[in-house]
Structures are given as C-alpha cells and as structure tokens.
C-alpha positions as CSV (number, residue, x, y, z in Angstrom):
1,X,13.4,-25.1,4.1
2,X,15.4,-26.6,1.1
3,X,17.5,-24.5,-1.3
4,X,14.8,-24.5,-4.0
5,X,12.3,-23.0,-1.6
6,X,14.9,-20.4,-0.5
7,X,15.6,-19.4,-4.1
8,X,11.9,-19.2,-4.9
9,X,11.2,-16.9,-1.9
10,X,14.3,-14.8,-2.7
11,X,13.0,-14.3,-6.3
12,X,9.5,-13.5,-5.1
13,X,10.9,-10.9,-2.8
14,X,13.0,-9.3,-5.5
15,X,10.2,-9.4,-7.9
16,X,7.8,-7.5,-5.6
17,X,10.4,-4.7,-5.4
18,X,11.6,-4.5,-8.9
19,X,8.5,-5.4,-11.0
20,X,6.8,-1.9,-11.0
21,X,10.0,-0.3,-12.2
22,X,10.6,-2.9,-14.9
23,X,7.0,-2.8,-16.0
24,X,6.9,1.0,-16.1
25,X,10.1,1.1,-18.2
26,X,8.7,-1.6,-20.6
27,X,5.4,0.2,-21.0
28,X,7.2,3.5,-21.8
29,X,9.2,1.6,-24.5
30,X,6.5,-0.6,-26.0
31,X,3.5,1.7,-25.5
32,X,1.5,-1.4,-24.8
33,X,0.5,-2.7,-21.4
34,X,-0.1,-6.3,-22.4
35,X,3.2,-6.6,-24.3
36,X,5.1,-5.0,-21.4
37,X,3.5,-7.5,-19.0
38,X,4.4,-10.5,-21.2
39,X,8.0,-9.3,-21.4
40,X,8.2,-8.8,-17.7
41,X,6.8,-12.2,-17.0
42,X,9.3,-13.8,-19.5
43,X,12.1,-12.1,-17.5
44,X,10.7,-13.5,-14.3
45,X,10.6,-17.0,-15.8
46,X,14.2,-16.6,-16.9
47,X,15.1,-15.7,-13.3
48,X,13.2,-18.7,-12.0
49,X,15.2,-20.9,-14.3
50,X,18.6,-19.4,-13.8
51,X,18.9,-18.1,-10.3
52,X,18.4,-21.4,-8.4
53,X,21.6,-22.5,-10.1
54,X,23.6,-19.3,-10.2
55,X,22.3,-17.5,-7.1
56,X,20.6,-14.1,-7.0
57,X,22.7,-11.6,-8.9
58,X,24.3,-8.6,-7.1
59,X,21.9,-6.3,-9.0
60,X,18.8,-8.3,-9.6
61,X,16.8,-5.4,-11.0
62,X,19.4,-4.8,-13.7
63,X,19.5,-8.5,-14.5
64,X,15.7,-8.6,-14.9
65,X,15.7,-5.5,-17.0
66,X,18.4,-6.9,-19.3
67,X,16.5,-10.1,-19.6
68,X,13.4,-8.2,-20.6
69,X,15.4,-6.2,-23.2
70,X,16.8,-9.3,-24.8
71,X,13.3,-10.8,-25.1
72,X,11.9,-7.7,-26.6
73,X,14.8,-7.6,-29.2
74,X,14.2,-11.3,-30.0
75,X,10.5,-10.7,-30.6
76,X,11.3,-7.8,-33.0
77,X,13.7,-10.0,-34.9
78,X,11.3,-12.8,-35.1
79,X,8.6,-10.5,-36.5
80,X,11.0,-9.1,-39.1
81,X,11.9,-12.6,-40.2
82,X,8.3,-13.8,-40.3
83,X,7.3,-10.8,-42.4
84,X,10.1,-11.5,-44.9
85,X,12.0,-8.4,-44.0
86,X,15.4,-9.8,-43.2
87,X,17.0,-7.0,-45.2
88,X,15.9,-4.5,-42.6
89,X,17.2,-6.5,-39.6
90,X,20.4,-4.5,-39.4
91,X,18.4,-1.2,-39.1
92,X,16.0,-2.9,-36.7
93,X,18.9,-4.0,-34.5
94,X,20.2,-0.5,-34.3
95,X,16.8,0.9,-33.6
96,X,16.3,-1.8,-30.9
97,X,19.6,-1.0,-29.3
98,X,18.6,2.7,-29.1
99,X,15.2,1.8,-27.6
100,X,16.6,-0.7,-25.2
101,X,19.1,1.8,-24.0
102,X,16.1,4.1,-23.4
103,X,14.8,1.7,-20.9
104,X,17.4,2.8,-18.5
105,X,16.6,6.5,-18.9
106,X,14.1,8.4,-16.9
107,X,13.4,5.3,-14.7
108,X,12.6,7.5,-11.7
109,X,9.4,8.7,-13.4
110,X,8.3,5.3,-14.9
111,X,6.3,4.1,-11.9
112,X,4.5,7.4,-11.6
113,X,3.8,7.4,-15.3
114,X,2.4,3.9,-15.2
115,X,0.3,4.8,-12.2
116,X,-1.1,7.9,-13.9
117,X,-1.9,5.8,-17.0
118,X,-3.7,3.1,-15.1
119,X,-5.7,5.8,-13.3
120,X,-7.1,7.0,-16.6
121,X,-10.8,8.2,-16.3
122,X,-11.9,5.7,-19.0
123,X,-11.9,3.2,-16.1
124,X,-14.2,3.3,-13.1
125,X,-12.6,4.5,-9.9
126,X,-12.7,1.0,-8.5
127,X,-11.0,-0.5,-11.6
128,X,-8.4,2.3,-11.6
129,X,-7.4,1.6,-8.0
130,X,-7.4,-2.2,-8.3
131,X,-5.4,-2.2,-11.5
132,X,-2.8,0.2,-10.2
133,X,-2.4,-1.7,-7.0
134,X,-1.8,-4.8,-9.0
135,X,0.7,-3.4,-11.4
136,X,2.4,-0.7,-9.5
137,X,2.5,-2.0,-6.0
138,X,2.9,-5.7,-6.8
139,X,0.1,-6.6,-4.4
140,X,-1.6,-9.9,-5.2
141,X,-5.2,-10.1,-6.3
142,X,-6.0,-11.7,-2.9
143,X,-4.3,-8.8,-1.0
144,X,-6.2,-6.2,-2.9
145,X,-9.5,-8.1,-2.5
146,X,-9.0,-8.2,1.3
147,X,-8.3,-4.4,1.3
148,X,-11.7,-3.8,-0.4
149,X,-13.6,-6.6,1.3
150,X,-14.3,-8.0,-2.2
151,X,-14.2,-11.7,-3.3
152,X,-11.0,-12.4,-5.1
153,X,-12.7,-13.9,-8.3
154,X,-14.7,-10.7,-8.6
155,X,-11.6,-8.6,-8.4
156,X,-9.7,-10.7,-10.9
157,X,-12.5,-10.2,-13.4
158,X,-12.3,-6.5,-12.8
159,X,-8.6,-6.4,-13.5
160,X,-9.0,-8.3,-16.8
161,X,-11.8,-5.9,-17.9
162,X,-9.7,-2.9,-16.9
163,X,-6.7,-3.9,-19.0
164,X,-8.9,-4.6,-22.0
165,X,-10.5,-1.2,-21.7
166,X,-7.1,0.6,-21.6
167,X,-6.0,-1.3,-24.7
168,X,-9.2,-0.6,-26.6
169,X,-9.2,3.1,-25.7
170,X,-5.5,3.3,-26.8
171,X,-4.6,5.2,-23.6
172,X,-1.2,6.9,-23.9
173,X,1.3,6.1,-21.2
174,X,2.4,9.6,-20.4
175,X,2.3,12.1,-17.5
176,X,-0.8,14.2,-18.0
177,X,-0.9,17.9,-17.1
178,X,-3.5,20.4,-16.0
179,X,-7.1,19.2,-16.0
180,X,-6.1,15.8,-17.2
181,X,-3.9,15.3,-14.2
182,X,-6.5,16.8,-11.8
183,X,-9.2,14.2,-12.8
184,X,-6.8,11.4,-12.0
185,X,-5.5,12.6,-8.7
186,X,-8.2,11.1,-6.4
187,X,-7.5,7.6,-7.7
188,X,-3.7,8.0,-7.6
189,X,-3.9,9.3,-4.0
190,X,-6.1,6.3,-3.0
191,X,-3.6,3.9,-4.5
192,X,-0.6,5.5,-2.7
193,X,-2.6,5.4,0.5
194,X,-3.4,1.7,0.1
195,X,0.1,0.8,-0.9
196,X,1.6,2.5,2.1
197,X,-1.0,0.9,4.4
198,X,-0.1,-2.6,3.1
199,X,3.6,-1.8,4.0
200,X,2.7,-0.3,7.3
201,X,0.6,-3.3,8.5
202,X,0.7,-6.2,6.0
203,X,-2.7,-7.9,5.6
204,X,-1.2,-11.3,5.2
205,X,2.1,-13.3,5.3
206,X,4.7,-13.7,8.0
207,X,6.1,-10.2,8.1
208,X,4.2,-7.5,10.0
209,X,5.8,-4.7,8.0
210,X,6.8,-4.4,4.3
211,X,9.0,-1.3,4.5
212,X,9.8,-1.3,0.7
213,X,6.1,-0.6,0.0
214,X,6.1,2.3,2.5
215,X,9.2,3.8,0.9
216,X,7.9,3.5,-2.6
217,X,4.5,5.1,-1.7
218,X,6.4,7.9,0.1
219,X,8.7,8.5,-2.8
220,X,5.8,8.7,-5.3
221,X,3.8,11.0,-3.0
222,X,6.8,13.4,-2.9
223,X,7.0,13.3,-6.7
224,X,3.3,14.0,-6.9
225,X,3.8,17.1,-4.6
226,X,6.2,18.5,-7.3
227,X,3.8,17.6,-10.1
228,X,0.6,19.0,-8.4
229,X,1.9,21.7,-6.0
230,X,-1.5,23.5,-5.7
231,X,-3.4,20.3,-4.6
232,X,-4.2,20.4,-0.9
233,X,-4.9,16.7,-0.7
234,X,-1.6,15.8,-2.4
235,X,0.2,17.6,0.4
236,X,-2.2,16.1,2.9
237,X,-1.4,12.6,1.8
238,X,2.3,13.3,1.7
239,X,2.0,14.7,5.3
240,X,0.2,11.6,6.4
241,X,2.7,9.2,5.0
242,X,5.7,11.2,6.3
243,X,4.2,11.2,9.8
244,X,3.2,7.5,9.8
245,X,6.6,6.5,8.3
246,X,8.4,8.3,11.2
247,X,7.2,5.5,13.5
248,X,8.1,2.6,11.3
249,X,11.3,1.5,13.1
250,X,9.5,1.3,16.4
251,X,6.5,-0.7,15.2
252,X,8.1,-4.1,15.7
253,X,10.6,-5.4,18.2
254,X,13.9,-7.2,17.4
255,X,12.0,-10.5,16.8
256,X,9.6,-8.9,14.3
257,X,6.6,-8.9,16.7
258,X,4.3,-5.9,16.5
259,X,4.7,-3.1,19.1
260,X,1.5,-1.1,19.8
261,X,1.5,2.7,19.8
262,X,1.5,3.2,23.5
263,X,4.5,0.8,23.9
264,X,6.7,2.4,21.2
265,X,9.9,4.2,22.1
266,X,8.9,7.7,21.0
267,X,12.5,8.9,21.3
268,X,13.3,6.7,18.3
269,X,10.6,8.3,16.1
270,X,12.2,9.9,13.1
271,X,12.2,13.6,13.7
272,X,13.2,14.5,10.2
273,X,10.2,12.7,8.8
274,X,8.0,14.3,11.5
275,X,9.3,17.8,10.5
276,X,8.6,17.1,6.8
277,X,5.1,15.8,7.6
278,X,4.2,18.8,9.7
279,X,5.5,21.2,7.0
280,X,3.4,19.3,4.4
281,X,0.4,19.4,6.7
282,X,0.7,23.2,7.1
283,X,0.9,23.6,3.3
284,X,-2.2,21.4,2.9
285,X,-4.2,23.4,5.5
286,X,-3.2,26.6,3.8
287,X,-4.6,25.5,0.4
288,X,-8.2,24.4,1.2
289,X,-11.1,24.6,3.6
290,X,-12.8,22.4,4.6
291,X,-10.0,19.9,4.9
292,X,-10.1,16.7,2.8
293,X,-9.8,13.2,4.1
294,X,-6.0,12.8,3.8
295,X,-5.4,16.1,5.4
296,X,-7.7,15.2,8.3
297,X,-5.9,12.0,8.8
298,X,-2.6,13.8,8.7
299,X,-3.9,16.2,11.4
300,X,-4.7,13.1,13.5
301,X,-1.2,11.7,12.9
302,X,0.3,15.1,13.9
303,X,-1.5,14.9,17.3
304,X,0.4,11.6,18.0
305,X,3.7,13.0,16.6
306,X,3.5,16.0,18.8
307,X,2.9,14.0,22.0
308,X,6.2,13.1,23.6
309,X,4.4,10.6,26.0
310,X,1.2,8.6,25.4
311,X,-0.6,10.5,28.2
312,X,0.2,13.8,26.4
313,X,-2.0,12.9,23.4
314,X,-4.8,15.3,22.7
315,X,-7.5,12.7,22.3
316,X,-10.4,15.2,22.4
317,X,-8.9,16.9,19.3
318,X,-8.4,13.5,17.7
319,X,-12.0,12.6,18.4
320,X,-13.2,15.8,16.8
321,X,-11.0,15.2,13.8
322,X,-12.5,11.7,13.4
323,X,-16.0,13.3,13.6
324,X,-15.1,15.4,10.6
325,X,-13.4,12.5,8.8
326,X,-16.4,10.2,9.3
327,X,-18.7,12.9,7.9
328,X,-16.5,13.2,4.8
329,X,-15.8,9.5,4.1
330,X,-18.9,7.7,5.5
331,X,-16.5,4.8,6.1
332,X,-17.2,2.1,8.7
333,X,-13.4,1.7,9.2
334,X,-13.2,5.4,10.0
335,X,-16.1,4.9,12.4
336,X,-14.2,2.1,14.2
337,X,-11.2,4.4,14.6
338,X,-13.5,7.1,15.8
339,X,-14.8,4.8,18.5
340,X,-11.2,4.3,19.8
341,X,-10.6,8.0,19.9
342,X,-14.0,8.6,21.7
343,X,-13.1,5.9,24.2
344,X,-9.7,7.5,24.9
345,X,-11.3,11.0,25.2
346,X,-14.5,10.3,27.0
347,X,-14.3,6.8,28.5
348,X,-14.5,3.1,27.2
349,X,-18.3,2.9,27.7
350,X,-18.8,5.6,25.1
351,X,-16.4,3.9,22.7
352,X,-18.0,0.5,23.2
353,X,-21.4,1.8,22.4
354,X,-20.1,3.0,19.0
355,X,-18.4,-0.4,18.4
356,X,-21.5,-2.3,19.3
357,X,-23.4,-0.3,16.8
358,X,-20.9,-1.3,14.1
359,X,-21.3,-4.9,15.1
360,X,-25.0,-4.7,14.8
361,X,-24.7,-3.2,11.2
362,X,-22.6,-6.3,10.2
363,X,-20.6,-4.4,7.6
364,X,-17.2,-5.2,9.2
365,X,-18.1,-8.7,10.3
366,X,-15.0,-10.2,8.7
367,X,-12.7,-7.4,9.6
368,X,-10.4,-8.6,12.4
369,X,-9.8,-5.1,13.9
370,X,-13.5,-4.9,14.9
371,X,-13.4,-7.6,17.5
372,X,-9.8,-6.5,18.4
373,X,-11.0,-3.0,19.3
374,X,-14.0,-4.4,21.1
375,X,-11.7,-6.6,23.1
376,X,-9.5,-3.7,24.1
377,X,-12.6,-1.8,25.4
378,X,-14.0,-4.8,27.2
379,X,-10.6,-5.3,28.9
380,X,-10.4,-1.7,30.0
381,X,-13.9,-2.2,31.6
382,X,-12.6,-5.3,33.5
383,X,-14.8,-7.8,31.4
384,X,-11.9,-10.2,30.9
385,X,-13.8,-13.3,29.7
386,X,-15.6,-11.3,27.0
387,X,-12.3,-9.6,26.1
388,X,-10.5,-12.9,25.7
389,X,-13.2,-14.3,23.5
390,X,-13.1,-11.2,21.3
391,X,-9.3,-11.3,21.0
392,X,-9.5,-15.0,20.0
393,X,-12.2,-14.1,17.4
394,X,-9.9,-11.3,16.0
395,X,-7.0,-13.8,15.8
396,X,-9.2,-16.2,13.8
397,X,-10.0,-13.5,11.3
398,X,-6.4,-12.1,11.0
399,X,-4.4,-13.2,7.9
400,X,-1.0,-11.8,9.1
401,X,0.9,-14.3,11.2
402,X,2.6,-11.8,13.4
403,X,-0.7,-10.0,14.1
404,X,-2.4,-13.3,14.8
405,X,0.3,-14.2,17.4
406,X,-0.1,-10.8,19.1
407,X,-3.9,-11.2,19.3
408,X,-3.6,-14.7,20.8
409,X,-1.1,-13.4,23.3
410,X,-3.5,-10.7,24.3
411,X,-6.2,-13.3,24.7
412,X,-4.0,-15.4,27.0
413,X,-3.3,-12.3,29.0
414,X,-7.0,-11.7,29.6
415,X,-7.3,-15.3,30.7
416,X,-4.5,-14.8,33.2
417,X,-6.1,-11.6,34.5
418,X,-9.3,-13.4,35.0
419,X,-7.6,-16.1,37.1
420,X,-5.9,-13.5,39.3
421,X,-9.2,-11.8,40.1
422,X,-10.9,-15.0,41.1
C-alpha cells in the first residue's frame, strides 16, 4: 500500500469517529442540516488536500472543527460583501467569533441533540432510523441497506427525502422534553441498537469489530438514561449494551480473527460492565411488565454473563426469553436466534426444524447467518458434508472479511471430519 492510500485510509478512519461530533456542533450553530453537512464536507476535503503532505495532526477532530469554523466564517463574510454590507463586517466578525467559540461548548450533548432531531416524528420511523444512522454513526448507505435488507438505491432516495422533509418542516435542533421526547424514544433506541451492533460485528470490511461505534452507542445510551429515567426500555437497552460490551475484548484473538462465544476466556469479561448491565436490567424490570424487546434481550445477555462456564448457561431460560421476544418483535432474525437457543436446550433436531422452516419462508435467503446456524446444527448431528456446504454458502454471503475467513475455516474442518470418519 503506497503512502497516498495510507493517508486516505487514515483520514477515512478519523472521519468515521469525528464526523458525528463535528456535524452535531455545526447543526447547533447553523440551525440548518444542509449547511452543516456542506461545512463538514468542506472540512473533510481540506483534510484530504493537506494531511497527505503534512500528516494526520495530533488532534484531528480539533483540526477538522477549526477548518469547518473557518469555512463558516468565510461564507458569512462573502454573503455580507455580496449584499453590499461591508460596513457591518466588523460586527459580523465579532459575532462569528462568538458563535465559532460556541462550537466547542456543550459538545458532549451535540450528538444526542442531532440524533433526537433526526428522529423527529415528521419522518417515518424507517426514515428516522436510516437518516440517524447515516449522520450520527457514520455508517455508509450500503452498510445501512444491508442492516435492513434493503437495496442501496432505495435507501439513498429515502435519505434524500428525509433531509428535505426536515428542512421543509423547519425542525428545531434541540433536546425535546416530556411527550416530545417520548414519541422519539423508539427510533432513538433502534438507532443506538444498530450502531452498537455494527461495532460489535461489522457487516463489511476487514475488521471484525469497530469498538469506537460500540463506545459511542454505549455513551449515548447512558446519556439517554439520565434524560429519560422513567423509561423501562431505555434502561433495557443500556443494560443490553453494557452486557454485550463486557465481552468485546474477548471477541477476537491477537490476529483479529473472531472468537466464538464458547471459546471466549470468560475470566477476561469486564466485570464492571457486567455489574452496570445487571443493575440497569434490574431497573428496567422494575419499571414495566410485560418486558419490552430490549429488556428481553438484556435478560438473555444476563444469562450468558452469569455463566462462568459455557456449560453453566441456562439455555432453557434463554429459549423461553426468545419465545417472548419472538412474540413481541415478529422478527425472522429473532426466530433464527431462538432456533439456536432451542437447539441448545432441547437438542439440535428441534433447532434444525425451526431453521428449515425459516429457509422455506425465504425471508432470510441473503442473510449469511442462516446457513451458518444451519451448518452448526448439521455438524452437531454428524452430517459433515451438508454442514460443509452450508458453511461455504454462508461464507459466500458474508461481507466481512474476517467472518468469511472463519466460515471457510469451519467448512474445511467439516471436510477434515468427514475424511476421518471414512
């Protein structure tokens, strides 16, 4: 890889991390999403021009924010000159300086403010989630489309329409309270859930994990707990993210390859995060019955967190929780996870029957985890040839390089097992 490619990749990595904060601050200042996006993009273009020669600065986020400030000030000056108001430029400069300084104040809340604005009820739920994922998490249109099993062009059109609708409705970029906050919570929670999941198991690329996304989702979930302390599902989502994050450092080995749950070193699971997660789960369970989908998932994660060894896992309880979750969500992905739990609790034949029913429905035909789960169940039944074929099919559908490598290795292992038994 040449130096230009290295610089470009470094800039892309920095931009993924810093863009939501920069955009949030710019939206707070300009009160206009389109203008904020343009300023942020101009700052990125400046980085693409300068950093290959000068190197990535020590504080790239501050550099990008400063570049955006300068462009905003230049725009204001150009407008004043164009309108024949040169006599007010001095006052404009002073006002711009005050506003630009304000970009650095309250930054901790900017991403949450942006998220709550893009989750405004003037948009459909689908549009809210897609737009927020694009702007707040830095996920690409293709990544979001894969998460929703939606064609990328369709999603791109949805994003354009959503931004136009926000502009036409003159949606204020502020933190809502009371009923206004309540009506946005579902969309916000879904966004945080999807952002965390993308960090927990990246849908594409060479890295299996994207920890920065997990950390940002977890930070925002904690902020949301303070903002909506009476919401059971806010605490349920926070519990789920805390418990899942406790396993992050054991989910890949030193080479970056994925490590499956049963092979993880549970002694290295983060006990502080587990404690926080269990406390948040207790709070969620005390606030509502029946339990909502995030609280149910947190309860499932708690079963794993409490098991010091894989064989100590209470799979019957997990299967029962998945029964309730499937009833609430009506999601085929949840049904697939339920099949795994049923197989662990009651035998692989039971789980395979559920998976085969999903195969017959065809809803998850392009979802790589469907053949992956089916392969695991076939392998446990000694059907090595079929298992190998399913692992290979899963690898062909996977977009993440590390996950594809793992699935191909599992396929080869089934081939070796078949040779031994002959």
